[in-house]
One Martini backbone bead per residue (centre of mass of N, CA, C, O) as a GRO file, in nm:
protein
  176
    1MET     BB    1   0.096   0.037   0.023
    2ALA     BB    2   0.073   0.357  -0.017
    3SER     BB    3   0.179   0.636   0.094
    4GLU     BB    4   0.126   0.962   0.146
    5PHE     BB    5   0.388   1.055   0.019
    6GLU     BB    6   0.349   0.904  -0.253
    7ARG     BB    7   0.086   1.043  -0.333
    8ILE     BB    8   0.201   1.329  -0.334
    9ALA     BB    9   0.421   1.279  -0.547
   10LEU     BB   10   0.229   1.210  -0.777
   11HIS     BB   11   0.073   1.476  -0.773
   12GLN     BB   12   0.320   1.665  -0.810
   13THR     BB   13   0.385   1.559  -1.095
   14THR     BB   14   0.134   1.679  -1.230
   15VAL     BB   15   0.201   1.971  -1.173
   16GLN     BB   16   0.478   1.980  -1.315
   17ALA     BB   17   0.384   1.891  -1.598
   18ARG     BB   18   0.182   2.115  -1.645
   19THR     BB   19   0.375   2.356  -1.606
   20TRP     BB   20   0.582   2.276  -1.821
   21ALA     BB   21   0.389   2.272  -2.066
   22GLN     BB   22   0.292   2.571  -2.039
   23LYS     BB   23   0.588   2.689  -2.084
   24ASN     BB   24   0.664   2.495  -2.364
   25HIS     BB   25   0.361   2.539  -2.489
   26PRO     BB   26   0.156   2.764  -2.653
   27ASP     BB   27  -0.117   2.553  -2.667
   28CYS     BB   28  -0.148   2.519  -2.376
   29PRO     BB   29  -0.364   2.497  -2.147
   30ALA     BB   30  -0.433   2.681  -1.847
   31ASN     BB   31  -0.701   2.490  -1.735
   32ILE     BB   32  -0.597   2.221  -1.615
   33ARG     BB   33  -0.739   1.926  -1.500
   34VAL     BB   34  -0.697   1.686  -1.225
   35GLU     BB   35  -0.791   1.339  -1.187
   36TRP     BB   36  -0.859   1.071  -0.975
   37SER     BB   37  -0.915   0.717  -1.042
   38ASN     BB   38  -1.050   0.408  -0.911
   39ARG     BB   39  -1.188   0.284  -1.189
   40MET     BB   40  -0.923   0.286  -1.337
   41THR     BB   41  -0.758  -0.030  -1.475
   42THR     BB   42  -0.663  -0.005  -1.811
   43SER     BB   43  -0.603   0.309  -1.791
   44ALA     BB   44  -0.388   0.566  -1.716
   45GLY     BB   45  -0.532   0.779  -1.925
   46LEU     BB   46  -0.750   1.073  -1.979
   47ALA     BB   47  -0.891   1.296  -2.223
   48PHE     BB   48  -1.099   1.603  -2.194
   49CYS     BB   49  -1.126   1.852  -2.410
   50SER     BB   50  -1.394   2.013  -2.334
   51ARG     BB   51  -1.265   2.031  -2.010
   52ASN     BB   52  -0.964   2.016  -1.951
   53LEU     BB   53  -0.931   1.696  -1.874
   54ILE     BB   54  -0.754   1.472  -1.650
   55LYS     BB   55  -0.738   1.121  -1.606
   56LEU     BB   56  -0.618   0.907  -1.347
   57SER     BB   57  -0.488   0.606  -1.229
   58GLY     BB   58  -0.464   0.488  -0.921
   59PRO     BB   59  -0.408   0.179  -0.936
   60ILE     BB   60  -0.172   0.185  -1.139
   61PHE     BB   61   0.026   0.384  -0.985
   62LEU     BB   62   0.031   0.234  -0.712
   63ASP     BB   63   0.141  -0.026  -0.835
   64ALA     BB   64   0.403   0.104  -0.940
   65VAL     BB   65   0.521   0.166  -0.666
   66GLU     BB   66   0.539  -0.129  -0.569
   67LYS     BB   67   0.706  -0.248  -0.823
   68ASP     BB   68   0.912   0.020  -0.911
   69GLY     BB   69   0.879   0.265  -0.754
   70LEU     BB   70   0.862   0.603  -0.723
   71ALA     BB   71   1.032   0.707  -0.961
   72GLN     BB   72   0.895   0.539  -1.186
   73ALA     BB   73   0.604   0.631  -1.130
   74CYS     BB   74   0.658   0.932  -1.186
   75GLN     BB   75   0.745   0.890  -1.481
   76LYS     BB   76   0.470   0.775  -1.572
   77VAL     BB   77   0.309   1.022  -1.501
   78TRP     BB   78   0.457   1.221  -1.679
   79ASP     BB   79   0.408   1.077  -1.952
   80THR     BB   80   0.099   1.072  -1.931
   81MET     BB   81   0.051   1.371  -1.908
   82LEU     BB   82   0.181   1.451  -2.182
   83HIS     BB   83  -0.001   1.277  -2.353
   84GLU     BB   84  -0.269   1.419  -2.265
   85ILE     BB   85  -0.186   1.708  -2.334
   86ALA     BB   86  -0.159   1.652  -2.637
   87HIS     BB   87  -0.464   1.614  -2.671
   88LEU     BB   88  -0.543   1.903  -2.583
   89ILE     BB   89  -0.384   2.044  -2.807
   90ALA     BB   90  -0.498   1.876  -3.062
   91ARG     BB   91  -0.800   1.769  -3.040
   92ASP     BB   92  -0.718   1.453  -3.064
   93GLY     BB   93  -0.589   1.182  -3.123
   94HIS     BB   94  -0.325   1.007  -3.311
   95GLY     BB   95  -0.245   1.231  -3.492
   96ILE     BB   96  -0.056   1.480  -3.629
   97ARG     BB   97  -0.102   1.685  -3.397
   98TRP     BB   98  -0.015   1.494  -3.173
   99VAL     BB   99   0.268   1.436  -3.274
  100LYS     BB  100   0.365   1.731  -3.260
  101ALA     BB  101   0.313   1.765  -2.956
  102MET     BB  102   0.496   1.540  -2.856
  103ILE     BB  103   0.759   1.651  -2.971
  104ALA     BB  104   0.740   1.928  -2.823
  105LEU     BB  105   0.735   1.759  -2.534
  106GLY     BB  106   0.963   1.514  -2.571
  107LEU     BB  107   0.812   1.272  -2.712
  108ASP     BB  108   0.762   0.958  -2.841
  109PRO     BB  109   0.496   0.871  -3.030
  110GLU     BB  110   0.546   0.563  -3.075
  111GLU     BB  111   0.587   0.483  -2.774
  112HIS     BB  112   0.288   0.642  -2.687
  113ARG     BB  113   0.038   0.572  -2.874
  114TYR     BB  114  -0.076   0.276  -2.728
  115HIS     BB  115  -0.077   0.257  -2.419
  116ASN     BB  116   0.186   0.030  -2.352
  117MET     BB  117   0.238   0.049  -2.068
  118ARG     BB  118   0.361  -0.144  -1.809
  119TYR     BB  119   0.206  -0.210  -1.477
  120GLY     BB  120   0.082  -0.486  -1.360
  121HIS     BB  121  -0.210  -0.500  -1.328
  122LYS     BB  122  -0.417  -0.703  -1.165
  123LEU     BB  123  -0.574  -0.971  -1.317
  124ASN     BB  124  -0.772  -1.235  -1.359
  125GLY     BB  125  -0.525  -1.404  -1.529
  126GLY     BB  126  -0.406  -1.114  -1.689
  127ASP     BB  127  -0.098  -1.027  -1.610
  128ASP     BB  128   0.034  -1.126  -1.901
  129PHE     BB  129  -0.139  -0.894  -2.022
  130HIS     BB  130  -0.188  -0.634  -2.280
  131LYS     BB  131  -0.239  -0.380  -2.450
  132TRP     BB  132  -0.174  -0.449  -2.796
  133GLN     BB  133  -0.129  -0.739  -2.789
  134ASP     BB  134  -0.027  -1.019  -2.943
  135VAL     BB  135  -0.261  -1.287  -3.024
  136SER     BB  136  -0.395  -1.618  -2.959
  137PHE     BB  137  -0.672  -1.840  -3.064
  138VAL     BB  138  -0.939  -2.076  -3.019
  139ASP     BB  139  -1.225  -2.136  -3.136
  140LYS     BB  140  -1.521  -2.323  -3.126
  141LYS     BB  141  -1.433  -2.447  -3.425
  142GLY     BB  142  -1.096  -2.466  -3.416
  143GLN     BB  143  -0.995  -2.186  -3.500
  144LYS     BB  144  -0.731  -1.994  -3.561
  145ARG     BB  145  -0.655  -1.678  -3.400
  146ASP     BB  146  -0.540  -1.347  -3.487
  147GLY     BB  147  -0.445  -1.068  -3.268
  148TYR     BB  148  -0.549  -0.797  -3.052
  149ILE     BB  149  -0.559  -0.617  -2.764
  150ARG     BB  150  -0.806  -0.378  -2.661
  151ARG     BB  151  -0.918  -0.512  -2.389
  152LEU     BB  152  -0.960  -0.526  -2.025
  153ASN     BB  153  -1.062  -0.746  -1.769
  154ALA     BB  154  -1.113  -0.965  -1.514
  155LYS     BB  155  -1.185  -1.221  -1.736
  156ARG     BB  156  -1.122  -1.066  -2.019
  157ALA     BB  157  -1.059  -1.019  -2.366
  158THR     BB  158  -1.046  -0.791  -2.628
  159VAL     BB  159  -1.027  -0.916  -2.959
  160MET     BB  160  -0.879  -0.823  -3.261
  161VAL     BB  161  -1.005  -0.950  -3.582
  162GLY     BB  162  -0.976  -0.723  -3.755
  163GLN     BB  163  -1.320  -0.607  -3.724
  164THR     BB  164  -1.344  -0.826  -3.495
  165LYS     BB  165  -1.488  -0.912  -3.193
  166TRP     BB  166  -1.343  -1.085  -2.912
  167TYR     BB  167  -1.432  -1.278  -2.620
  168VAL     BB  168  -1.152  -1.375  -2.414
  169PRO     BB  169  -1.030  -1.581  -2.210
  170TYR     BB  170  -0.720  -1.603  -2.075
  171GLY     BB  171  -0.689  -1.924  -2.099
  172MET     BB  172  -0.708  -1.897  -2.437
  173LEU     BB  173  -0.447  -1.739  -2.448
  174SER     BB  174  -0.169  -1.646  -2.664
  175LYS     BB  175   0.132  -1.558  -2.746
  176ARG     BB  176   0.315  -1.413  -3.042
   0.00000   0.00000   0.00000
C-alpha cells in the first residue's frame, strides 16, 4: 500500500508536468484540471478535451509504486500527463497534430501512441497480458485466430481479429 508521502509525490508530479507543458508549449491550455480515478484499471490516463480535464488511474500508478518504486512511478505519471496534455493541445486522437504536440513536448510519439506502458496491474488471470499485445486463440469451431488485445477486464480480453471483436477468457489466449 502506498504511503501518504508517495501519493503526494505522484500528485506533485502531475502539477510539475502541467506547469512544465504550459511554459514550454504555446498551445497548452492554461486551465487543465487533473482528477484521480479509482475506477480506471486498464487505462493509465484519459483526456477530455471539451473540459480540459485529465483523469489518471489511481490503481495503476499506486501499483507502479509497489512494483517499480516511487521514482519509476513518477516517471510514468510524467509521461502519461504529457501524453494526455498532447491530446488537449491537438484536440484529437493520435493523428498528426497529436504527433507534433508529442514531439514538441519531448516524447516519442511511436513509443507512447498505443498506451502500451506495462504497469502490471493484476487482473484475474490476465496479468501476463496488456493492451495492444498480439495474441492467438482457438475459437469454438477449432479455428486458430490471430489478433491484438483491445481491452482487458477482470475475466477476459477483447481481441480484435480484423474488424471483428472477440471476447476471450485469459485461459484461452496465448502470446504471439
